[in-house]
RODO-2510 file (C-alpha; in nm, 4 decimals, decimal comma):
residues 510
     n   res          X          Y          Z
     1     x    -4,7030    21,2982     1,0647
     2     x    -4,7451    20,9776     0,8695
     3     x    -4,4281    20,8584     0,6940
     4     x    -4,6274    20,7233     0,3979
     5     x    -4,7097    21,0702     0,2621
     6     x    -4,4887    21,0218    -0,0422
     7     x    -4,7122    20,7355    -0,1547
     8     x    -5,0445    20,9179    -0,1285
     9     x    -5,0527    21,0816    -0,4713
    10     x    -5,3734    21,0357    -0,6653
    11     x    -5,5997    20,9229    -0,3832
    12     x    -5,8908    21,1405    -0,2634
    13     x    -5,7982    21,3981    -0,0009
    14     x    -6,0465    21,4874     0,2737
    15     x    -5,9769    21,8234     0,4390
    16     x    -6,1177    21,8311     0,7915
    17     x    -6,1440    21,5945     1,0849
    18     x    -6,4947    21,6561     1,2191
    19     x    -6,8001    21,4329     1,1855
    20     x    -6,8475    21,5108     0,8140
    21     x    -6,4868    21,4308     0,7243
    22     x    -6,4613    21,1178     0,9376
    23     x    -6,7908    20,9730     0,8140
    24     x    -6,6967    21,0413     0,4521
    25     x    -6,3654    20,8592     0,5004
    26     x    -6,5366    20,5624     0,6671
    27     x    -6,7988    20,5360     0,3930
    28     x    -6,5261    20,5353     0,1264
    29     x    -6,3488    20,2329     0,2746
    30     x    -6,1898    20,0205     0,1436
    31     x    -6,0815    20,2807    -0,1145
    32     x    -5,7630    20,4464     0,0178
    33     x    -5,8067    20,8090     0,1197
    34     x    -5,5924    21,0742     0,2897
    35     x    -5,7505    21,2807     0,5666
    36     x    -5,5862    21,6109     0,6614
    37     x    -5,6556    21,7476     1,0092
    38     x    -5,5236    22,0781     1,1398
    39     x    -5,5131    21,9379     1,4945
    40     x    -5,5185    21,5897     1,6485
    41     x    -5,8497    21,4268     1,5561
    42     x    -6,1321    21,5592     1,7710
    43     x    -5,9161    21,8167     1,9490
    44     x    -6,0564    22,1373     1,7998
    45     x    -6,3626    22,0436     1,5964
    46     x    -6,7038    22,2048     1,6354
    47     x    -6,8455    21,8534     1,6088
    48     x    -6,6840    21,7592     1,9401
    49     x    -6,8500    22,0544     2,1127
    50     x    -7,2010    21,9790     1,9866
    51     x    -7,4429    21,9561     2,2793
    52     x    -7,7579    21,8982     2,0808
    53     x    -7,8069    21,5687     1,9076
    54     x    -7,9383    21,4564     1,5722
    55     x    -8,2902    21,5214     1,4515
    56     x    -8,4693    21,2206     1,3016
    57     x    -8,8328    21,1107     1,2867
    58     x    -8,8092    20,7997     1,5047
    59     x    -9,1069    20,8406     1,7403
    60     x    -9,4352    20,6580     1,6955
    61     x    -9,6095    20,9957     1,6568
    62     x    -9,3574    21,1273     1,4037
    63     x    -9,2863    21,0973     1,0314
    64     x    -9,0376    21,2409     0,7797
    65     x    -9,3152    21,4630     0,6449
    66     x    -9,3540    21,6259     0,9877
    67     x    -8,9775    21,6697     1,0234
    68     x    -8,9745    21,8252     0,6760
    69     x    -9,2556    22,0661     0,7635
    70     x    -9,0685    22,1894     1,0716
    71     x    -8,7466    22,2252     0,8702
    72     x    -8,9184    22,4316     0,6007
    73     x    -9,0954    22,6515     0,8559
    74     x    -8,7676    22,7320     1,0321
    75     x    -8,5956    22,7924     0,6961
    76     x    -8,8317    23,0837     0,6289
    77     x    -8,9018    23,0123     0,2626
    78     x    -8,5436    22,9556     0,1535
    79     x    -8,4912    22,5786     0,1904
    80     x    -8,4344    22,3578    -0,1128
    81     x    -8,7448    22,1483    -0,0589
    82     x    -8,6284    21,8401    -0,2481
    83     x    -8,2895    21,8307    -0,0771
    84     x    -8,4573    21,8764     0,2605
    85     x    -8,6992    21,5931     0,1837
    86     x    -8,4181    21,3560     0,0885
    87     x    -8,2183    21,4367     0,4019
    88     x    -8,5022    21,3996     0,6531
    89     x    -8,6056    21,0724     0,4884
    90     x    -8,2510    20,9409     0,5255
    91     x    -8,2105    21,0643     0,8846
    92     x    -8,3315    20,7502     1,0683
    93     x    -8,0868    20,5327     0,8724
    94     x    -7,8085    20,7791     0,9567
    95     x    -7,8707    20,7178     1,3273
    96     x    -7,8306    20,3474     1,2606
    97     x    -7,5057    20,4160     1,0712
    98     x    -7,3653    20,5885     1,3780
    99     x    -7,4806    20,3139     1,6118
   100     x    -7,3006    20,0631     1,3880
   101     x    -6,9835    20,2720     1,4259
   102     x    -7,0080    20,2344     1,8029
   103     x    -7,1894    20,5524     1,9111
   104     x    -7,3608    20,4946     2,2462
   105     x    -7,6922    20,6765     2,2145
   106     x    -7,9058    20,7566     2,5173
   107     x    -8,1814    20,4995     2,5596
   108     x    -8,4783    20,4258     2,7815
   109     x    -8,4593    20,1409     3,0367
   110     x    -8,6330    19,9282     2,7722
   111     x    -8,3593    19,9991     2,5179
   112     x    -8,5472    20,2393     2,2894
   113     x    -8,3769    20,5601     2,1776
   114     x    -8,4491    20,8478     2,4152
   115     x    -8,5991    21,1358     2,2151
   116     x    -8,5701    21,5001     2,3220
   117     x    -8,7524    21,8182     2,2204
   118     x    -8,5908    22,1362     2,0920
   119     x    -8,7168    22,4683     1,9616
   120     x    -8,9397    22,4747     1,6514
   121     x    -8,9766    22,0942     1,6497
   122     x    -9,3354    21,9725     1,6696
   123     x    -9,2333    21,6318     1,8049
   124     x    -8,9704    21,4794     2,0301
   125     x    -8,7156    21,3700     1,7710
   126     x    -8,3701    21,4683     1,9018
   127     x    -8,1394    21,1727     1,9601
   128     x    -7,8652    21,2398     2,2163
   129     x    -7,5525    21,0564     2,3208
   130     x    -7,4193    21,1234     2,6682
   131     x    -7,6855    21,3835     2,7498
   132     x    -7,5481    21,7189     2,6389
   133     x    -7,2206    21,5617     2,5223
   134     x    -7,3497    21,4189     2,1953
   135     x    -7,0712    21,5562     1,9786
   136     x    -6,8010    21,4283     2,2102
   137     x    -6,9462    21,0753     2,2153
   138     x    -6,9991    21,0641     1,8392
   139     x    -6,6446    21,1864     1,7768
   140     x    -6,5044    20,9306     2,0220
   141     x    -6,6607    20,6475     1,8266
   142     x    -6,5732    20,7856     1,4821
   143     x    -6,2116    20,8664     1,5693
   144     x    -6,1669    20,5111     1,6984
   145     x    -6,3262    20,3699     1,3825
   146     x    -6,1092    20,5842     1,1536
   147     x    -5,7879    20,4944     1,3349
   148     x    -5,8699    20,1253     1,2984
   149     x    -5,9499    20,1486     0,9247
   150     x    -5,6375    20,0633     0,7197
   151     x    -5,7542    20,2458     0,4074
   152     x    -5,7605    20,5855     0,5841
   153     x    -5,4285    20,7668     0,6219
   154     x    -5,4675    21,0407     0,8816
   155     x    -5,2227    21,3310     0,8563
   156     x    -5,2530    21,5440     1,1697
   157     x    -5,0992    21,8878     1,2000
   158     x    -5,1564    21,9532     0,8283
   159     x    -5,3548    22,2599     0,7256
   160     x    -5,4692    22,2934     0,3648
   161     x    -5,3562    22,6305     0,2313
   162     x    -5,4505    22,6270    -0,1354
   163     x    -5,6261    22,4139    -0,3942
   164     x    -5,4462    22,3721    -0,7254
   165     x    -5,6934    22,4161    -1,0107
   166     x    -5,6457    22,3793    -1,3849
   167     x    -5,9292    22,4426    -1,6311
   168     x    -6,1813    22,4550    -1,3423
   169     x    -6,0717    22,1111    -1,2233
   170     x    -5,8910    22,0145    -0,9051
   171     x    -5,5264    21,9170    -0,9516
   172     x    -5,4042    21,9000    -0,5937
   173     x    -5,3843    22,0403    -0,2416
   174     x    -5,1027    22,2456    -0,0950
   175     x    -5,0800    22,1982     0,2824
   176     x    -4,8721    22,3563     0,5552
   177     x    -4,7100    22,1235     0,8100
   178     x    -4,4589    22,1692     1,0928
   179     x    -4,1956    22,0115     0,8678
   180     x    -4,2722    22,2414     0,5767
   181     x    -4,5129    22,2581     0,2804
   182     x    -4,6587    21,9424     0,1281
   183     x    -4,8307    21,9026    -0,2066
   184     x    -5,0859    21,6271    -0,2633
   185     x    -5,1481    21,5674    -0,6323
   186     x    -5,5082    21,4568    -0,6685
   187     x    -5,8120    21,5132    -0,8846
   188     x    -6,0587    21,4574    -0,5962
   189     x    -6,0839    21,6771    -0,2856
   190     x    -6,3565    21,6848    -0,0186
   191     x    -6,3870    21,9929     0,2018
   192     x    -6,5195    21,9174     0,5505
   193     x    -6,3658    22,2077     0,7404
   194     x    -6,6562    22,3314     0,9530
   195     x    -6,7735    22,6845     1,0129
   196     x    -6,6767    23,0477     1,0711
   197     x    -6,7066    23,1042     1,4474
   198     x    -6,3469    23,2216     1,4855
   199     x    -6,4304    23,5316     1,2800
   200     x    -6,6555    23,6567     1,5629
   201     x    -6,5857    23,7744     1,9140
   202     x    -6,8991    23,6176     2,0648
   203     x    -6,9098    23,2577     1,9429
   204     x    -6,9789    22,9113     2,0770
   205     x    -6,7413    22,7516     1,8238
   206     x    -6,3690    22,6775     1,8433
   207     x    -6,1759    22,9919     1,7570
   208     x    -5,9730    22,7888     1,5073
   209     x    -6,2862    22,7389     1,2925
   210     x    -6,2723    23,0572     1,0890
   211     x    -6,3881    22,9784     0,7377
   212     x    -6,0793    22,8030     0,5994
   213     x    -6,2850    22,5813     0,3691
   214     x    -6,4774    22,8782     0,2325
   215     x    -6,1478    23,0511     0,1603
   216     x    -6,0051    22,7459    -0,0168
   217     x    -6,3156    22,7050    -0,2322
   218     x    -6,3430    23,0767    -0,3076
   219     x    -5,9792    23,1016    -0,4215
   220     x    -6,0415    22,7977    -0,6428
   221     x    -6,3245    22,9827    -0,8159
   222     x    -6,6156    22,7946    -0,6597
   223     x    -6,9626    22,9417    -0,6213
   224     x    -7,0679    23,0050    -0,2602
   225     x    -7,4311    23,0329    -0,1517
   226     x    -7,6393    23,2014     0,1190
   227     x    -7,3337    23,3437     0,2957
   228     x    -7,5366    23,6130     0,4707
   229     x    -7,7283    23,3628     0,6829
   230     x    -7,5434    23,3220     1,0126
   231     x    -7,7221    23,1684     1,3079
   232     x    -7,6791    23,3227     1,6495
   233     x    -7,7640    23,0869     1,9319
   234     x    -7,9830    23,2793     2,1755
   235     x    -7,8512    23,1206     2,4942
   236     x    -7,4733    23,1361     2,5312
   237     x    -7,3407    23,1713     2,8867
   238     x    -7,2739    23,5432     2,9274
   239     x    -6,9306    23,5702     3,0836
   240     x    -6,5666    23,6433     3,0029
   241     x    -6,4813    23,3075     2,8421
   242     x    -6,4241    23,2910     2,4661
   243     x    -6,5443    23,0763     2,3058
   244     x    -6,8648    23,1128     2,5058
   245     x    -7,0112    22,8023     2,6716
   246     x    -7,3361    22,7011     2,5055
   247     x    -7,6584    22,6504     2,7003
   248     x    -7,8304    22,3941     2,4793
   249     x    -8,1808    22,4481     2,3489
   250     x    -8,2645    22,1160     2,5109
   251     x    -8,2660    22,2964     2,8486
   252     x    -8,5592    22,5062     2,7277
   253     x    -8,7098    22,1907     2,5821
   254     x    -8,7202    22,0567     2,9371
   255     x    -8,9060    22,3624     3,0635
   256     x    -8,6483    22,6347     3,1436
   257     x    -8,7696    22,9891     3,0821
   258     x    -8,6064    23,3171     2,9748
   259     x    -8,6425    23,6147     3,2093
   260     x    -8,4859    23,9551     3,2673
   261     x    -8,3483    24,1068     3,5862
   262     x    -8,7025    24,1834     3,7062
   263     x    -8,8148    23,8248     3,6602
   264     x    -9,0334    23,9141     3,3588
   265     x    -9,0757    23,6469     3,0898
   266     x    -9,0529    23,8976     2,8059
   267     x    -9,0974    23,6250     2,5392
   268     x    -9,4493    23,5458     2,6583
   269     x    -9,6034    23,7436     2,3740
   270     x    -9,3893    23,5752     2,1073
   271     x    -9,5472    23,2834     1,9248
   272     x    -9,3726    22,9730     2,0528
   273     x    -9,2210    23,1626     2,3456
   274     x    -8,8912    23,0148     2,4576
   275     x    -8,9235    22,7442     2,1916
   276     x    -8,9694    22,9812     1,8981
   277     x    -8,7151    22,9509     1,6138
   278     x    -8,3631    23,0531     1,7102
   279     x    -8,3571    23,3713     1,5049
   280     x    -8,6753    23,4947     1,6749
   281     x    -8,5470    23,4231     2,0254
   282     x    -8,2007    23,5647     1,9522
   283     x    -8,3434    23,8927     1,8187
   284     x    -8,5791    23,9285     2,1157
   285     x    -8,2906    23,8796     2,3600
   286     x    -8,0618    24,1113     2,1614
   287     x    -8,3277    24,3840     2,1626
   288     x    -8,3884    24,3442     2,5365
   289     x    -8,0149    24,3648     2,6057
   290     x    -7,9876    24,6704     2,3798
   291     x    -8,2564    24,8384     2,5894
   292     x    -8,0400    24,8066     2,8975
   293     x    -8,1770    24,4878     3,0502
   294     x    -7,9968    24,1743     3,1564
   295     x    -8,1270    23,8370     3,0393
   296     x    -8,1192    23,5018     3,2164
   297     x    -8,2199    23,1414     3,1718
   298     x    -8,4282    23,0232     3,4668
   299     x    -8,3899    22,6473     3,5122
   300     x    -8,4577    22,6423     3,8864
   301     x    -8,7946    22,4683     3,8584
   302     x    -8,7533    22,2855     3,5294
   303     x    -8,5349    22,0859     3,5044
   304     x    -8,4449    22,2024     3,8560
   305     x    -8,2743    21,9433     4,0775
   306     x    -8,2127    21,7051     3,7850
   307     x    -8,0195    21,9668     3,5848
   308     x    -7,6703    21,8343     3,6585
   309     x    -7,7720    21,4797     3,5731
   310     x    -7,9453    21,5740     3,2477
   311     x    -7,6911    21,8340     3,1343
   312     x    -7,3536    21,7541     3,2916
   313     x    -7,1477    21,9558     3,0415
   314     x    -7,3568    22,2697     3,0893
   315     x    -7,3661    22,2224     3,4667
   316     x    -6,9870    22,2028     3,4701
   317     x    -6,9564    22,5277     3,2702
   318     x    -7,1988    22,6976     3,5078
   319     x    -7,0058    22,5779     3,8126
   320     x    -6,6864    22,7244     3,6669
   321     x    -6,8738    23,0560     3,6454
   322     x    -6,9921    23,0223     4,0060
   323     x    -7,3522    22,9345     3,9169
   324     x    -7,5676    22,6476     4,0385
   325     x    -7,8451    22,6183     3,7741
   326     x    -8,0758    22,4427     4,0201
   327     x    -8,0597    22,7436     4,2526
   328     x    -7,9598    23,0496     4,0519
   329     x    -8,0250    23,2254     3,7226
   330     x    -7,7899    23,1692     3,4261
   331     x    -7,6875    23,4937     3,2468
   332     x    -7,7196    23,4565     2,8690
   333     x    -7,6707    23,6464     2,5439
   334     x    -7,6747    23,5523     2,1719
   335     x    -7,3510    23,4262     2,0146
   336     x    -7,2518    23,3150     1,6662
   337     x    -7,3231    22,9437     1,6459
   338     x    -7,3713    22,8095     1,2917
   339     x    -7,3343    22,9169     0,9296
   340     x    -7,6219    22,8221     0,7009
   341     x    -7,4251    22,9496     0,4027
   342     x    -7,1279    22,7771     0,2483
   343     x    -6,9898    22,6288    -0,0700
   344     x    -7,2814    22,5713    -0,3074
   345     x    -7,3338    22,1970    -0,3588
   346     x    -7,5925    21,9576    -0,4965
   347     x    -7,7269    21,6615    -0,2993
   348     x    -7,4125    21,4599    -0,3805
   349     x    -7,1840    21,7375    -0,2549
   350     x    -7,0572    21,8460    -0,5998
   351     x    -6,9367    22,2057    -0,6155
   352     x    -6,9023    22,4199    -0,9276
   353     x    -6,5354    22,3105    -0,9543
   354     x    -6,4803    21,9672    -1,1085
   355     x    -6,3298    21,7240    -0,8592
   356     x    -6,4240    21,9331    -0,5539
   357     x    -6,6902    21,8255    -0,3044
   358     x    -6,8014    21,9801     0,0253
   359     x    -6,9782    21,8245     0,3233
   360     x    -7,0989    21,9460     0,6629
   361     x    -7,1130    22,3065     0,7796
   362     x    -6,8760    22,4281     0,5066
   363     x    -7,1336    22,3210     0,2452
   364     x    -7,4609    22,4893     0,1544
   365     x    -7,7002    22,2112     0,0543
   366     x    -8,0176    22,4152     0,0891
   367     x    -8,1422    22,2107     0,3863
   368     x    -8,1269    22,4953     0,6364
   369     x    -8,2587    22,7819     0,4296
   370     x    -8,2498    23,1121     0,6144
   371     x    -8,2460    22,9572     0,9613
   372     x    -8,1289    22,6097     1,0661
   373     x    -8,3740    22,3952     1,2569
   374     x    -8,2149    22,2759     1,5817
   375     x    -8,0104    21,9530     1,5573
   376     x    -8,0453    21,9283     1,1785
   377     x    -7,6760    22,0047     1,1260
   378     x    -7,5243    21,6811     1,2594
   379     x    -7,7978    21,4919     1,0776
   380     x    -7,7060    21,6685     0,7536
   381     x    -7,3355    21,5926     0,8005
   382     x    -7,3925    21,2212     0,8594
   383     x    -7,6503    21,1773     0,5822
   384     x    -7,4551    21,3741     0,3222
   385     x    -7,1239    21,2075     0,4098
   386     x    -7,2568    20,8823     0,2653
   387     x    -7,3785    21,0524    -0,0522
   388     x    -7,0519    21,2421    -0,0954
   389     x    -6,8484    20,9245    -0,0435
   390     x    -7,0552    20,7385    -0,3035
   391     x    -7,0168    21,0263    -0,5494
   392     x    -6,6393    21,0530    -0,4996
   393     x    -6,5945    20,6759    -0,5280
   394     x    -6,7860    20,6664    -0,8561
   395     x    -6,5954    20,9595    -1,0074
   396     x    -6,2869    20,9070    -1,2221
   397     x    -5,9565    20,9882    -1,0579
   398     x    -5,8801    21,2345    -1,3307
   399     x    -5,5422    21,3118    -1,4794
   400     x    -5,3043    21,4198    -1,2083
   401     x    -5,1281    21,7114    -1,3732
   402     x    -4,8210    21,8878    -1,2447
   403     x    -4,9541    22,1980    -1,0768
   404     x    -4,8265    22,4980    -0,8901
   405     x    -5,0321    22,6301    -0,6010
   406     x    -4,9144    22,9376    -0,4182
   407     x    -4,9599    22,9428    -0,0447
   408     x    -5,2571    23,1397     0,0877
   409     x    -5,1942    23,3408     0,4008
   410     x    -5,4346    23,2646     0,6837
   411     x    -5,3384    23,5129     0,9550
   412     x    -5,4959    23,5207     1,2989
   413     x    -5,8446    23,6674     1,2444
   414     x    -5,8460    23,8350     1,5881
   415     x    -5,7969    24,1886     1,4484
   416     x    -6,1024    24,1384     1,2249
   417     x    -6,3367    24,0155     1,4983
   418     x    -6,4597    24,3565     1,6194
   419     x    -6,5302    24,4659     1,2619
   420     x    -6,7142    24,1486     1,1604
   421     x    -6,8978    24,1145     1,4913
   422     x    -7,0301    24,4682     1,4614
   423     x    -7,1306    24,4593     1,0951
   424     x    -7,2561    24,0989     1,0735
   425     x    -7,4203    24,0513     1,4119
   426     x    -7,7804    23,9737     1,5077
   427     x    -7,8938    24,3008     1,3472
   428     x    -7,7291    24,4590     1,0438
   429     x    -7,7708    24,7808     0,8486
   430     x    -7,6470    24,9080     0,5152
   431     x    -7,4106    25,1718     0,6490
   432     x    -7,2359    24,9259     0,8801
   433     x    -7,2024    24,6698     0,6016
   434     x    -7,0629    24,9259     0,3572
   435     x    -6,8061    25,0427     0,6113
   436     x    -6,6979    24,6825     0,6729
   437     x    -6,6682    24,6122     0,3005
   438     x    -6,4500    24,9187     0,2449
   439     x    -6,2246    24,8131     0,5337
   440     x    -6,1983    24,4508     0,4164
   441     x    -6,1390    24,5139     0,0457
   442     x    -5,7686    24,6092     0,0642
   443     x    -5,7007    24,3070     0,2874
   444     x    -5,8902    24,0432     0,0923
   445     x    -5,6270    23,9705    -0,1720
   446     x    -5,3686    23,8469     0,0773
   447     x    -5,5769    23,7447     0,3802
   448     x    -5,8068    23,4424     0,3793
   449     x    -6,0180    23,5583     0,6776
   450     x    -6,0622    23,9018     0,5200
   451     x    -6,1696    23,7448     0,1880
   452     x    -6,4310    23,5304     0,3621
   453     x    -6,5525    23,8257     0,5672
   454     x    -6,5754    24,0398     0,2546
   455     x    -6,7880    23,7818     0,0729
   456     x    -7,0267    23,7494     0,3674
   457     x    -7,0584    24,1265     0,4033
   458     x    -7,1262    24,1743     0,0304
   459     x    -7,3916    23,9001     0,0375
   460     x    -7,5536    24,0649     0,3409
   461     x    -7,5513    24,4065     0,1733
   462     x    -7,7099    24,2716    -0,1434
   463     x    -7,9972    24,1058     0,0457
   464     x    -8,2271    24,4019     0,1020
   465     x    -8,4791    24,2277     0,3233
   466     x    -8,5047    24,0560     0,6613
   467     x    -8,5462    23,6809     0,6437
   468     x    -8,4607    23,4147     0,8988
   469     x    -8,1237    23,4802     1,0613
   470     x    -8,0514    23,7766     0,8308
   471     x    -8,2070    24,0869     0,9897
   472     x    -8,1620    24,4337     0,8371
   473     x    -8,2833    24,7245     1,0511
   474     x    -8,3050    24,9339     0,7321
   475     x    -8,5037    24,6629     0,5495
   476     x    -8,7077    24,5046     0,8324
   477     x    -8,9634    24,3314     0,6105
   478     x    -8,9407    24,0096     0,4152
   479     x    -8,9353    24,0340     0,0355
   480     x    -9,2306    23,8923    -0,1538
   481     x    -9,0146    23,6449    -0,3466
   482     x    -8,7670    23,4148    -0,1725
   483     x    -8,4373    23,3675    -0,3517
   484     x    -8,1145    23,1986    -0,2582
   485     x    -7,7970    23,3990    -0,3123
   486     x    -7,4860    23,2921    -0,5012
   487     x    -7,1500    23,4638    -0,5076
   488     x    -6,7929    23,4083    -0,6253
   489     x    -6,4882    23,5798    -0,4819
   490     x    -6,4299    23,7687    -0,8065
   491     x    -6,7893    23,8953    -0,8041
   492     x    -6,7623    24,0000    -0,4396
   493     x    -6,4392    24,1911    -0,5034
   494     x    -6,5922    24,3589    -0,8081
   495     x    -6,8980    24,4650    -0,6061
   496     x    -6,6754    24,5949    -0,3270
   497     x    -6,4610    24,7915    -0,5714
   498     x    -6,7713    24,9472    -0,7235
   499     x    -6,8985    25,0329    -0,3774
   500     x    -6,5688    25,2001    -0,2951
   501     x    -6,6189    25,4293    -0,5946
   502     x    -6,9953    25,4813    -0,5552
   503     x    -7,1447    25,7468    -0,3288
   504     x    -7,4717    25,5598    -0,2776
   505     x    -7,5795    25,2059    -0,2043
   506     x    -7,8184    25,2066    -0,5005
   507     x    -7,5374    25,2784    -0,7467
   508     x    -7,3117    25,0130    -0,5942
   509     x    -7,5574    24,7272    -0,6298
   510     x    -7,7317    24,8346    -0,9499
***
């Protein structure tokens, strides 16, 4: 805990110590900022675990327009086209930003960036650092840069519990620390808290990432968007470990195939096969598992003997499970991996609450639409961190008013995981969603995880179609008109209360 906390009043507060939060802090230098991290920097961030790299049109056969086309195709009609265009155009410069911060990207013997291929990309455009350890290498460099930047005060072991809001404007942050509660009076707060994996039993994310930023924003009255769109990675290592080790899409990009216990490549008839969009592959695997089969990744021929050298992190996880990927099949199943929804923001990260910004996975920029294109998430975080920092720096500090913020309970979400995993999994249906909503409603007032789960379930119930990562068995077809969803906590609670009193779905959502 930094002893200078008493002198931090009025400066911007960044909540979250992943790539989005660290890059925002670095871009704001030399303006003084406070950065709150629940754990020691890099210790429990999804960013550190990222195996994939950053997508950017850097090849001689590539262009931002091609990257944009792939992004829009994966997003299944729901991307904000202008935001997506701005981000993919800025992506190459974002790679340079990271290199300037000391990130050691993988390069060819001639010194050019080594570009990989992942699902639904039409070109090799994935930049890696340390093979399948991209997140770890990026975080290493950014943590070192942040710790050496005098204008950034890092407060580790501090978890934001509530945002103080007056007249729809931020007035401060209440945080919980080992030494007791702390209040930071400020008119500028940036949420960079990551995703929701800890709300699910099968996840590739740190279990401590369970929607804290969504809860903070929702309690502050912010509008949240596209909450129903949750990406399930099709190839998590199927074993007892939780979180589940991820088998990166890059392995399939290098030629690995998906088979069942009979050796059948059951994705052969799917357009794109193993490199189809993630939602398509995840649903195909889920259906095959539901029919009693087992599913495996076969990397014995490609990449074969070079597997351990190309993917050391994955090879290590396989060895711990008693598997040699060059000789044996890797058991896989879908697992929650990324949340396309989040706090609704514009391209500068502004939310609907004055003085509140969001960046990274906690934000919903519109880039990902209904289904994130592989390796676009780190790119989004790095690109948008610069824009958010510029917006915060150019915004007035605001009057720092005395404010009272009551603590928000954030209990262990473990008891909710079976409920949310069942209702909000790869395939959903109205009856399961309604049952989850009725169970979550009485908990949502006091429990942050329950409030976030309730909002996601209500958003999923209201979307009566299947699009991208949101698949309804009772509404299997895509609606004729694509529309993004928006929801506040008050609206979600009101819808849930009406549902509790309504005998039919039609009456509840009328």
